[in-house]
Structure formats: C-alpha cells, structure tokens
C-alpha positions as CSV (number, residue, x, y, z in Angstrom):
1,D,0.0,0.0,0.0
2,P,1.7,3.3,-1.1
3,Q,0.1,5.2,1.8
4,Q,1.4,2.8,4.3
5,A,4.9,3.1,2.7
6,V,4.8,6.9,3.1
7,E,3.6,6.6,6.8
8,R,6.4,4.1,7.4
9,A,9.0,6.4,5.9
10,I,7.8,9.3,8.1
11,D,8.0,7.0,11.2
12,L,11.6,6.0,10.3
13,L,12.6,9.6,9.8
14,S,11.1,10.7,13.0
15,G,12.6,7.8,15.0
16,A,9.2,6.4,15.9
17,A,10.0,3.0,14.2
18,A,13.0,0.8,14.0
19,A,15.0,0.9,10.7
20,R,14.8,-2.0,8.3
21,P,17.6,-3.1,6.0
22,F,17.0,-2.9,2.2
23,D,19.0,-3.7,-0.9
24,L,20.8,-1.4,-3.3
25,Y,21.9,-2.3,-6.8
26,S,24.3,-0.7,-9.2
27,V,23.6,0.6,-12.7
28,Q,26.4,1.1,-15.2
29,R,26.6,1.9,-18.9
30,V,29.3,-0.5,-20.2
31,G,32.1,1.3,-22.1
32,S,31.6,4.6,-20.2
33,A,34.3,6.1,-18.0
34,G,31.7,7.5,-15.7
35,P,30.9,6.0,-12.3
36,E,28.2,3.4,-11.7
37,L,25.0,4.6,-10.0
38,L,23.4,3.1,-6.9
39,D,19.7,2.5,-7.1
40,F,17.0,1.0,-4.8
41,H,13.9,1.3,-6.9
42,L,13.5,0.9,-10.7
43,T,15.4,0.9,-13.9
44,C,13.1,0.9,-16.9
45,W,13.5,0.8,-20.7
46,G,10.7,1.0,-23.2
47,L,7.1,2.1,-22.9
48,L,7.1,3.2,-19.2
49,A,10.4,5.0,-19.7
50,D,9.1,6.8,-22.8
51,I,6.0,8.0,-20.9
52,D,8.0,9.0,-17.8
53,L,10.7,10.9,-19.7
54,A,8.1,12.6,-21.9
55,L,6.3,13.9,-18.9
56,E,9.6,15.0,-17.2
57,R,10.7,16.9,-20.3
58,A,7.5,18.8,-20.6
59,P,8.1,22.6,-20.2
60,R,8.1,23.6,-16.6
61,W,6.3,26.8,-17.3
62,L,3.1,24.9,-18.3
63,P,0.2,25.7,-16.0
64,G,-1.0,23.0,-13.6
65,A,-4.2,22.4,-15.7
66,A,-2.1,21.7,-18.8
67,R,0.2,19.4,-17.0
68,G,-2.8,17.5,-15.7
69,V,-4.0,17.0,-19.3
70,L,-0.5,15.8,-20.3
71,K,-0.6,13.2,-17.5
72,Y,-3.4,11.4,-19.5
73,L,-2.5,12.5,-23.0
74,V,1.1,11.3,-23.1
75,P,0.4,7.7,-22.0
76,A,-2.5,7.5,-24.5
77,M,-0.2,8.7,-27.3
78,H,2.5,6.1,-26.5
79,L,-0.1,3.3,-26.2
80,L,-1.5,4.2,-29.6
81,R,2.0,4.1,-31.0
82,L,2.9,0.9,-29.1
83,R,6.5,1.0,-30.2
84,S,8.6,-2.1,-29.8
85,R,12.4,-2.3,-29.9
86,T,14.9,-5.1,-30.5
87,A,17.3,-5.9,-27.8
88,T,19.3,-8.7,-26.2
89,L,18.4,-9.3,-22.6
90,V,20.7,-11.4,-20.4
91,M,19.7,-12.4,-16.9
92,H,22.0,-14.2,-14.4
93,S,19.9,-16.2,-12.0
94,Q,20.5,-16.8,-8.3
95,D,21.5,-20.4,-9.2
96,G,24.2,-19.2,-11.6
97,E,22.3,-19.9,-14.7
98,K,22.3,-17.5,-17.7
99,L,19.2,-16.8,-19.6
100,E,19.7,-14.8,-22.9
101,E,17.0,-13.7,-25.2
102,T,17.0,-11.5,-28.3
103,S,13.6,-10.3,-29.2
104,E,11.3,-7.3,-29.7
105,F,10.2,-5.8,-26.4
106,I,7.6,-3.3,-25.5
107,M,9.2,-2.7,-22.1
108,I,11.8,-4.2,-19.7
109,G,11.5,-3.1,-16.0
110,I,14.1,-4.0,-13.4
111,Q,13.1,-3.5,-9.9
112,N,13.8,-4.6,-6.3
113,V,10.7,-3.2,-4.6
114,R,7.0,-4.0,-5.4
115,W,5.8,-0.5,-6.4
116,S,7.1,1.6,-9.2
117,D,5.0,4.5,-8.1
118,A,1.7,5.1,-6.3
119,A,-0.3,3.5,-9.1
120,I,1.9,0.7,-10.5
121,M,2.9,-2.5,-8.7
122,L,5.4,-3.8,-11.3
123,A,7.0,-6.5,-9.2
124,P,4.4,-8.0,-6.8
125,Q,6.8,-10.6,-5.4
126,A,9.7,-8.3,-4.7
127,K,11.1,-7.7,-1.2
128,L,13.3,-5.0,0.1
129,D,16.0,-7.3,1.3
130,D,15.8,-10.5,-0.8
131,G,19.0,-9.8,-2.7
132,L,17.3,-10.1,-6.1
133,L,16.4,-8.0,-9.1
134,H,12.8,-8.6,-10.3
135,V,12.5,-8.3,-14.0
136,C,9.3,-7.6,-15.9
137,V,9.6,-8.5,-19.6
138,W,6.8,-7.3,-21.9
139,R,7.2,-8.7,-25.4
140,R,5.8,-7.5,-28.7
141,G,2.6,-9.0,-30.0
142,E,-0.2,-7.5,-28.0
143,S,-2.9,-5.4,-29.6
144,R,-3.3,-1.8,-28.6
145,L,-6.5,-2.7,-26.6
146,G,-4.6,-5.5,-25.0
147,A,-1.7,-3.2,-24.1
148,I,-4.2,-0.8,-22.4
149,G,-5.5,-3.8,-20.4
150,T,-1.9,-4.8,-19.4
151,L,-1.1,-1.3,-18.3
152,L,-4.3,-1.1,-16.2
153,A,-3.5,-4.5,-14.7
154,M,-0.2,-3.2,-13.4
155,E,-2.3,-1.2,-10.8
156,S,-3.0,-4.5,-9.0
157,G,-0.1,-6.6,-10.1
158,E,-2.4,-8.8,-12.2
159,H,-0.3,-8.1,-15.3
160,V,2.0,-10.9,-14.3
161,H,-0.7,-13.4,-15.6
162,R,-1.0,-11.8,-19.1
163,S,0.3,-13.7,-22.1
164,H,3.0,-11.2,-23.3
165,I,4.4,-10.6,-19.8
166,S,6.9,-12.8,-18.0
167,M,8.5,-12.2,-14.6
168,H,12.0,-13.3,-13.7
169,R,14.3,-13.1,-10.6
170,A,18.0,-12.4,-11.2
171,R,21.2,-11.5,-9.5
172,A,22.4,-9.4,-12.5
173,V,20.8,-8.2,-15.7
174,E,22.4,-6.9,-19.0
175,L,20.5,-5.0,-21.6
176,W,21.9,-4.6,-25.1
177,P,19.5,-2.5,-27.4
178,E,20.1,-3.2,-31.1
179,S,19.8,0.5,-32.0
180,G,22.0,1.6,-29.2
181,E,19.1,3.7,-27.8
182,M,19.5,3.9,-24.1
183,D,16.8,6.1,-22.8
184,V,16.0,4.7,-19.4
185,C,14.2,6.0,-16.4
186,G,14.3,5.3,-12.7
187,T,15.9,6.7,-9.6
188,G,18.7,8.7,-11.3
189,E,19.5,6.8,-14.4
190,S,19.1,9.9,-16.6
191,G,22.5,10.7,-15.2
192,L,24.1,7.7,-16.9
193,P,27.1,9.0,-18.9
194,M,27.8,8.5,-22.7
195,P,28.2,6.6,-24.9
196,L,24.6,6.2,-26.2
197,G,25.2,2.6,-27.4
198,G,26.4,-0.4,-25.6
199,C,24.9,-2.1,-22.6
200,I,23.3,-1.3,-19.3
201,K,24.3,-3.6,-16.5
202,T,22.4,-3.9,-13.2
C-alpha cells in the first residue's frame, strides 16, 4: 500500500519506528568512463520509460491544468504508437544460470521493490531485502487494446498473468539494445554517462 509506505518512511525519519535493511543495486553503462550509480527502486527501458521521460521533459512553465492533461494524453499517445524495440536481454539467475533472449520488447523493467509509483505494482513478489532483481519483460505481440489492459492490470499486479508478460528473478541483468538507444528512467538513471550505445548492467 503506497500510503502505508509513506507513513512508514515518516515513522523512520522521526525515529518512531525501527529501521529495516534494504538492498541497493548498481547501474552502469558499459564502455563509459563514468561511475556506476546506486539505485534502490526501478530501472526501466521501453514504454514506461518513454512515458515518464516525456512527462519529465514537458516545459516547466506549463500551468497546472495543462500538465494535468498531459498526464493522460502522453500515456495515450505512447499506447497508440505501441513501439517495440529489438534488444538482447541477459539475466543471471540466483542459481548461476544464464538466460539470454534477443527479441522485440515493449518494455523491460528491473526493480527490487514492489511498487514503481503510487499506481503501478510492477513486481508483486519483490522484497526490500531478498538480494534479487525482479525483471518484468513485456514482449511485442499484444494489440493496442490488450496493451491498455496490461497497463491497467499493473495497478493491482495482475499483469503478471497476461500472455505477453513474463517475470524473472536475477542477481544481475544486462540489456543490449540493437539500435544503441539507451533512454532509461528510474531513480537517477538519466545521469548515466555517454556513450549512447552499448549495454546497461544492473
């Protein structure tokens, strides 16, 4: 429950509750001389990243009413477009196995907590301290109407049962987009340094 999470954070900051350990993971653009970033939330590539970044890049001078319209208009535009991209996804499991797939994806979300934001429960089985990355893989093939259903199902976590979605647990993840396009969103990943191509490792 997002409200409970906020109340818990307030209790921790005020000293009213005992602290609880949680995992961090690193995010690095391979081939870059820049430092790796530490994250504790979400690294996303594809549809949700496109929506998030489009909203973030909207002019700050827009009045509140216009930004409220964009909140609904931008997701609708991206769902109508329903762009897929080819990439190679490599997941290293907790058992040491390596799963590699080259395919067309609508979205790949890497997360170590249940909620992406107040409305999307991307990884229902994730725990703060399980030492794992939970990977949501959304493959090409769904209709636009089906994609709307999948996005709405993310509010309750029921998207995990839909045919074009698969969930995975991993110790490490590599993402190699065929086009080299590396627009990702999350908790700070916009700060990932050049080059534009290559691989993101988490």
